[in-house]
Residue frames relative to the residue before (quaternion, step in Angstrom):
aa qw qx qy qz dx dy dz
M 1.0000 0.0000 0.0000 0.0000 0.00 0.00 0.00
N 0.2122 -0.7870 0.5738 0.0794 3.49 -0.64 1.21
I 0.1424 -0.7896 0.5941 0.0572 3.50 -0.85 1.09
P 0.5072 -0.6409 0.4941 0.2965 3.58 -0.95 0.77
D 0.3509 -0.7845 0.4765 0.1851 3.67 -0.86 0.84
T 0.7312 0.3045 -0.2392 0.5616 3.66 1.25 0.13
E 0.6443 -0.5301 0.4087 0.3699 3.56 -1.32 0.54
K 0.6538 0.4899 -0.3509 0.4576 3.55 0.86 -0.78
K 0.6582 0.5107 -0.3222 0.4495 3.71 0.88 -0.76
I 0.6309 0.5411 -0.3175 0.4564 3.44 1.07 -0.93
K 0.6734 0.4731 -0.2992 0.4829 3.66 0.94 -0.80
Q 0.5853 0.5321 -0.3585 0.4958 3.68 1.08 -0.58
H 0.6713 0.4717 -0.3185 0.4748 3.65 0.78 -0.88
I 0.6575 0.5285 -0.3322 0.4219 3.53 0.86 -0.72
S 0.6367 0.5612 -0.2439 0.4693 3.45 1.09 -0.91
S 0.6701 0.5251 -0.2417 0.4656 3.41 1.12 -1.02
Y 0.6893 0.5147 -0.2549 0.4416 3.45 0.99 -1.07
K 0.6220 0.5679 -0.2803 0.4605 3.46 1.16 -1.05
S 0.6834 0.4879 -0.2854 0.4620 3.43 0.88 -1.10
S 0.6123 0.5358 -0.3515 0.4631 3.71 0.98 -0.78
L 0.6925 0.4883 -0.2932 0.4428 3.60 0.80 -0.97
N 0.6845 0.5038 -0.2908 0.4395 3.49 0.97 -0.90
K 0.6156 0.5619 -0.3038 0.4616 3.47 1.22 -0.77
E 0.6487 0.5017 -0.3055 0.4838 3.52 1.07 -0.77
K 0.6268 0.5174 -0.3474 0.4676 3.54 1.02 -0.74
K 0.6736 0.5148 -0.2961 0.4400 3.63 0.96 -0.88
T 0.6957 0.5107 -0.2428 0.4430 3.41 1.05 -0.94
Y 0.8301 0.2057 -0.0674 0.5139 3.61 0.85 -1.01
G 0.5677 -0.6308 0.3935 0.3536 3.63 1.23 0.02
S 0.7781 0.0490 -0.0537 0.6239 3.61 1.26 -0.20
I 0.4572 -0.7034 0.4921 0.2327 3.47 -1.35 0.27
N 0.2353 -0.7949 0.5443 0.1285 3.54 -0.63 1.06
D 0.0094 0.8727 -0.4843 -0.0609 3.54 1.12 -0.93
G 0.0012 -0.8368 0.5467 -0.0296 3.60 0.55 1.01
A 0.6718 0.5021 -0.2961 0.4571 3.51 1.11 -0.71
G 0.4463 -0.7441 0.4187 0.2681 3.67 1.12 -0.08
K 0.1900 0.8141 -0.5123 0.1968 3.52 1.25 0.78
R 0.6164 0.5645 -0.3669 0.4083 3.65 1.08 -0.72
Y 0.6032 0.5484 -0.3070 0.4910 3.60 1.37 -0.57
L 0.6678 0.5251 -0.2702 0.4530 3.54 0.85 -1.10
L 0.6290 0.5433 -0.3445 0.4365 3.58 1.05 -0.58
F 0.5375 0.5743 -0.3933 0.4760 3.62 1.12 -0.45
C 0.6895 0.4885 -0.3170 0.4306 3.50 0.79 -1.08
L 0.6985 0.5020 -0.2715 0.4318 3.53 0.91 -0.98
Y 0.6297 0.5142 -0.3244 0.4835 3.55 1.01 -0.64
F 0.6403 0.5246 -0.3128 0.4657 3.50 1.07 -0.80
L 0.6619 0.4913 -0.2932 0.4843 3.61 0.96 -0.77
L 0.6266 0.5638 -0.3118 0.4385 3.60 1.09 -0.93
G 0.2555 -0.8273 0.4683 0.1758 3.54 1.07 -0.81
D 0.5326 0.6012 -0.4351 0.4070 3.53 1.18 0.35
L 0.2950 -0.8201 0.4686 0.1444 3.61 -0.05 1.35
K 0.5561 0.5834 -0.3822 0.4521 3.59 1.01 -0.53
K 0.7337 0.3999 -0.2341 0.4970 3.51 0.67 -1.23
S 0.5855 0.5742 -0.3759 0.4315 3.64 0.97 -0.54
S 0.6583 0.5136 -0.2806 0.4734 3.48 1.00 -1.12
T 0.6372 0.5405 -0.3209 0.4460 3.65 0.86 -0.78
Y 0.6782 0.4858 -0.2854 0.4719 3.46 0.99 -1.02
I 0.6326 0.5597 -0.3260 0.4246 3.58 1.00 -0.80
E 0.6448 0.5263 -0.2729 0.4824 3.46 1.11 -0.90
W 0.6539 0.5063 -0.2937 0.4793 3.58 1.09 -0.79
Y 0.6319 0.5421 -0.3102 0.4589 3.46 1.08 -0.88
E 0.7194 0.4839 -0.2789 0.4129 3.60 0.81 -0.96
N 0.5931 0.5448 -0.3147 0.5023 3.44 1.37 -0.56
E 0.7428 0.4251 -0.2375 0.4595 3.64 0.83 -0.82
F 0.7874 0.2168 -0.0614 0.5738 3.55 1.13 -0.73
P 0.1036 0.8678 -0.4859 0.0042 3.59 0.61 0.79
D 0.7259 0.3684 -0.2449 0.5266 3.53 1.27 -0.24
D 0.3823 0.7220 -0.4774 0.3235 3.64 1.28 0.30
S 0.3072 -0.7574 0.5449 0.1872 3.64 -0.76 1.02
G 0.4378 -0.7284 0.4467 0.2797 3.61 1.20 -0.12
E 0.3134 -0.6931 0.6024 0.2416 3.55 -1.38 -0.24
P 0.7327 -0.5183 0.2481 0.3645 3.53 -1.31 0.70
I 0.6793 0.4896 -0.3063 0.4527 3.66 0.83 -0.80
Q 0.6285 0.5212 -0.3243 0.4776 3.53 1.05 -0.85
L 0.7217 0.4689 -0.2580 0.4390 3.60 0.86 -0.89
L 0.5600 0.5133 -0.3995 0.5132 3.55 1.22 -0.27
C 0.6433 0.4779 -0.3334 0.4966 3.75 0.75 -0.88
W 0.6638 0.5299 -0.3300 0.4119 3.62 0.79 -0.91
A 0.6727 0.4965 -0.2877 0.4671 3.52 0.94 -1.08
I 0.6871 0.4803 -0.3026 0.4535 3.63 0.78 -0.83
M 0.6751 0.4584 -0.3497 0.4602 3.58 0.89 -0.59
L 0.6060 0.4941 -0.3834 0.4915 3.64 1.06 -0.41
Y 0.5999 0.5463 -0.3614 0.4594 3.64 0.98 -0.71
Q 0.6593 0.5141 -0.2798 0.4720 3.56 0.95 -1.00
M 0.6717 0.4776 -0.2927 0.4848 3.66 1.09 -0.61
G 0.5171 -0.6644 0.4086 0.3524 3.51 1.23 -0.19
K 0.4762 0.6681 -0.4018 0.4067 3.49 1.42 0.36
A 0.0562 -0.8874 0.4555 0.0438 3.50 0.80 1.13
G 0.6431 0.5121 -0.3288 0.4648 3.64 0.95 -0.65
E 0.6562 0.4849 -0.2997 0.4944 3.61 0.90 -0.84
A 0.6212 0.5636 -0.3056 0.4506 3.60 0.95 -0.98
K 0.6674 0.4831 -0.3189 0.4686 3.53 0.79 -1.15
I 0.6594 0.4623 -0.3557 0.4744 3.88 0.64 -0.82
K 0.6881 0.4498 -0.3594 0.4417 3.70 0.72 -0.70
L 0.5875 0.5484 -0.3617 0.4726 3.58 1.09 -0.51
A 0.6531 0.4951 -0.3082 0.4831 3.62 0.97 -0.75
E 0.5980 0.5303 -0.3627 0.4792 3.51 1.03 -0.71
L 0.6226 0.5400 -0.3335 0.4578 3.61 0.94 -0.87
M 0.6617 0.5334 -0.3084 0.4273 3.56 0.79 -1.09
L 0.7520 0.4337 -0.2425 0.4331 3.54 0.95 -0.81
S 0.5391 0.6392 -0.3099 0.4526 3.37 1.50 -0.62
N 0.7664 -0.0778 0.0818 0.6323 3.55 1.14 -0.69
L 0.3468 -0.7870 0.4747 0.1871 3.63 -0.28 1.30
Y 0.7141 0.4890 -0.2590 0.4286 3.64 1.09 -0.59
F 0.5182 0.7183 -0.3585 0.2950 3.52 1.34 -0.46
I 0.7216 0.4075 -0.2387 0.5062 3.53 0.68 -1.10
P 0.6207 0.5426 -0.3837 0.4160 3.69 0.81 -0.52
K 0.6213 0.5372 -0.2765 0.4990 3.53 1.16 -0.86
I 0.6589 0.5108 -0.3234 0.4476 3.60 0.99 -0.74
I 0.7727 0.3656 -0.1797 0.4869 3.52 0.95 -0.98
G 0.5646 -0.6665 0.3371 0.3513 3.58 1.40 0.12
I 0.4813 0.6362 -0.4523 0.3987 3.59 1.15 0.65
E 0.2955 -0.7250 0.5951 0.1813 3.53 -0.97 1.01
I 0.0354 0.7594 -0.6493 0.0207 3.57 -1.00 0.90
P 0.5107 -0.6415 0.4933 0.2903 3.49 -1.12 0.64
E 0.5576 -0.6102 0.4205 0.3740 3.62 -1.03 0.48
Y 0.4160 -0.7342 0.4758 0.2479 3.59 -0.78 0.94
N 0.4463 -0.6751 0.5470 0.2139 3.47 -1.09 0.88
I 0.4017 0.7021 -0.4783 0.3421 3.69 0.73 0.97
W 0.5592 -0.5113 0.5038 0.4149 3.44 -1.55 -0.05
H 0.1834 -0.7342 0.6510 0.0594 3.59 -0.96 1.20
S 0.3128 -0.8192 0.4567 0.1498 3.44 -0.33 1.33
S 0.8025 0.0231 -0.0507 0.5940 3.69 1.19 -0.16
N 0.6690 -0.4733 0.3623 0.4440 3.56 -1.30 0.13
D 0.5189 0.6337 -0.3984 0.4129 3.62 1.19 -0.54
C 0.7174 0.4880 -0.2505 0.4295 3.60 0.98 -0.80
E 0.5588 0.6554 -0.3778 0.3399 3.59 1.25 -0.42
S 0.6538 -0.5657 0.3545 0.3561 3.57 -1.17 0.49
D 0.7316 0.4435 -0.2444 0.4564 3.50 1.02 -0.84
Y 0.3795 0.7165 -0.4908 0.3190 3.60 1.29 0.32
F 0.5663 0.6101 -0.3937 0.3899 3.57 1.08 -0.66
E 0.5785 0.6337 -0.3641 0.3624 3.57 1.08 -0.60
Y 0.6589 0.5311 -0.3004 0.4398 3.52 1.26 -0.52
T 0.4724 0.6607 -0.4492 0.3722 3.53 1.36 -0.21
P 0.4650 -0.6641 0.5212 0.2665 3.58 -0.89 1.08
S 0.5390 -0.6374 0.4561 0.3085 3.59 -1.03 0.79
Q 0.5995 0.5883 -0.3393 0.4235 3.57 1.14 -0.64
I 0.6084 0.5474 -0.3398 0.4634 3.61 1.22 -0.67
L 0.7100 0.4858 -0.2473 0.4458 3.48 0.82 -1.14
D 0.6422 0.5334 -0.2838 0.4717 3.56 1.14 -0.76
N 0.6963 0.5017 -0.2720 0.4354 3.48 1.14 -0.59
L 0.5168 0.6158 -0.4087 0.4321 3.52 1.38 -0.11
S 0.3474 -0.7475 0.5335 0.1895 3.58 -0.87 1.10
V 0.6884 -0.4473 0.3813 0.4250 3.54 -1.35 0.42
T 0.6538 0.5118 -0.3086 0.4640 3.74 0.91 -1.17
E 0.6620 0.5213 -0.2962 0.4498 3.65 0.90 -0.88
I 0.6439 0.4856 -0.2945 0.5128 3.64 0.94 -0.80
K 0.6670 0.4765 -0.3207 0.4745 3.54 0.87 -0.78
W 0.5984 0.5490 -0.3461 0.4699 3.65 1.05 -0.57
I 0.6919 0.4675 -0.2867 0.4695 3.51 0.92 -0.98
S 0.6153 0.5496 -0.3308 0.4582 3.51 0.98 -0.75
Q 0.6519 0.5375 -0.2992 0.4434 3.62 0.83 -1.00
L 0.6800 0.4836 -0.2752 0.4775 3.55 0.88 -1.10
Y 0.6816 0.5162 -0.3049 0.4194 3.53 0.76 -1.08
N 0.7299 0.3745 -0.2225 0.5268 3.65 1.13 -0.67
S 0.4721 0.6539 -0.4759 0.3508 3.63 1.13 0.22
S 0.6328 -0.5807 0.3556 0.3688 3.54 -1.23 0.64
E 0.5712 0.5855 -0.3662 0.4435 3.62 1.20 -0.54
F 0.7135 0.4450 -0.2631 0.4730 3.54 0.82 -1.09
I 0.6312 0.5287 -0.3632 0.4361 3.60 0.97 -0.71
K 0.6352 0.5441 -0.3268 0.4401 3.55 0.96 -0.95
I 0.6763 0.4954 -0.2761 0.4702 3.57 0.87 -1.00
R 0.6754 0.4942 -0.2945 0.4614 3.54 0.89 -0.88
N 0.6426 0.5123 -0.3358 0.4603 3.62 0.85 -0.89
R 0.6827 0.4676 -0.3223 0.4598 3.63 0.80 -0.87
Y 0.6098 0.5652 -0.3429 0.4372 3.56 0.97 -0.79
V 0.6813 0.5002 -0.2835 0.4531 3.41 0.94 -0.94
E 0.5987 0.5742 -0.3040 0.4684 3.55 1.13 -0.76
I 0.6807 0.5201 -0.2534 0.4494 3.43 0.94 -1.04
F 0.7314 0.3803 -0.2211 0.5211 3.50 0.83 -1.02
T 0.5054 0.5582 -0.4504 0.4797 3.69 1.11 0.04
E 0.6719 0.4758 -0.2989 0.4826 3.60 0.86 -0.97
L 0.6839 0.5247 -0.3065 0.4037 3.61 0.86 -0.88
K 0.5128 0.6302 -0.4019 0.4222 3.58 1.32 -0.35
D 0.7924 0.3086 -0.1394 0.5074 3.59 0.93 -0.74
V 0.6402 0.5597 -0.3369 0.4043 3.66 1.11 -0.50
K 0.1585 -0.8076 0.5650 0.0593 3.64 -0.63 1.15
D 0.5502 0.6207 -0.4093 0.3801 3.61 1.03 -0.44
V 0.4457 -0.7266 0.4524 0.2622 3.59 -0.61 1.12
A 0.6855 0.4866 -0.3117 0.4429 3.53 0.76 -0.80
C 0.6520 0.4965 -0.3250 0.4719 3.60 1.07 -0.61
R 0.5932 0.5631 -0.3263 0.4739 3.53 1.17 -0.81
R 0.6406 0.5174 -0.3215 0.4674 3.62 0.97 -0.99
V 0.6618 0.4954 -0.3596 0.4327 3.62 0.71 -0.84
L 0.6564 0.5228 -0.3109 0.4462 3.63 0.84 -1.03
L 0.6590 0.5055 -0.3110 0.4621 3.62 0.93 -1.04
E 0.6880 0.5037 -0.3146 0.4170 3.53 0.75 -0.91
E 0.6140 0.5123 -0.3424 0.4933 3.54 1.19 -0.58
S 0.5736 0.5894 -0.3323 0.4617 3.61 1.08 -0.78
Y 0.7015 0.4961 -0.2692 0.4352 3.54 0.82 -1.04
K 0.7392 0.4385 -0.2345 0.4541 3.52 1.18 -0.57
L 0.3753 0.7847 -0.4313 0.2398 3.54 1.37 0.00
L 0.7229 0.4642 -0.2777 0.4299 3.51 0.99 -0.80
S 0.4307 0.7407 -0.4315 0.2824 3.49 1.28 -0.07
I 0.5672 0.5994 -0.3606 0.4347 3.68 1.22 -0.47
L 0.6547 0.5309 -0.2955 0.4497 3.59 1.32 -0.34
T 0.6554 0.5032 -0.2855 0.4854 3.59 1.29 -0.39
């Protein structure tokens, strides 16, 4: 993931990506975005630091991609932007989504070493080495206060309870072949964050 190194270039990339996505919507009636520009825009808005524009983009994204599960780097930027906006409740939920999207991501941010879980990893996004794709600019832009906030929530009883059950479910999924049984387990995993709302 190549990140522009100046504010001017960041703004140019934002404009280019948004134009491309809007053109796709106008041409085909929907946005496929196989290149993942919608995710890159979260990184760019996070680095730009313009909360008003970030908020407008988040609203647009939620309208265009209501069922999109996202990816870890995007979820990190999203959570931090919400935190910066003072939307603590929404930021907490988004951070929990990040935690479950990749169990290794937050520990690496806050400097905790954890072994690889012997669980079913549903995609490459879930693997421990996915963190290496995080642009250094994103990590460097995290403040001490933000990292402390991430750490406090990660180590909170709520997050631990959610995380532990998630690991139990995906440990079972590693060996369960029956489609109906897998569906039951997956449906439970989708509801784990409901205790935060």
